[in-house]
C-alpha positions, 0 to 999 in steps of 0.5 A: 436529551435532558429529563427536564426537556422531555414531554410528560408521559400519559397516565391511566385515569380510570378503567371503563366498564364493558368489553368494547373498544372506545369509538367516541369520546365527549366532554361536558363540564367535568364529565367524560362520556365514552361510547364503546363499539358494543353500544355501552356508554359510560360517564366518568368524573374527570377529577376523580376518575370515578365512573358516574353512570353506565348504560347502553343505547341500541344502534348508537354509533356516535356522540354529540354535544348539546349546549346546556341552558338555564331555565326557570319553569313556573306553573301558573296555577302554583303562583299566588296572585298578589294583586 
């Protein structure tokens, strides 16, 4: 088989923190979120591979996507009356 017909090989993007094995992955925008079997969560920037956050949630077993929304929040007492 000629090299130009071969599928590309995977390459390591980053090393996730923690000692656990990955049990769930979710992508939100440009961020990958991983859940490990030791209940560690890690978020990673997909463009750079940089870990952007870590934490843990006791009892976590899965991830789910929640749609984002744009909101305008106003406090009536802080809006000047221009009438």
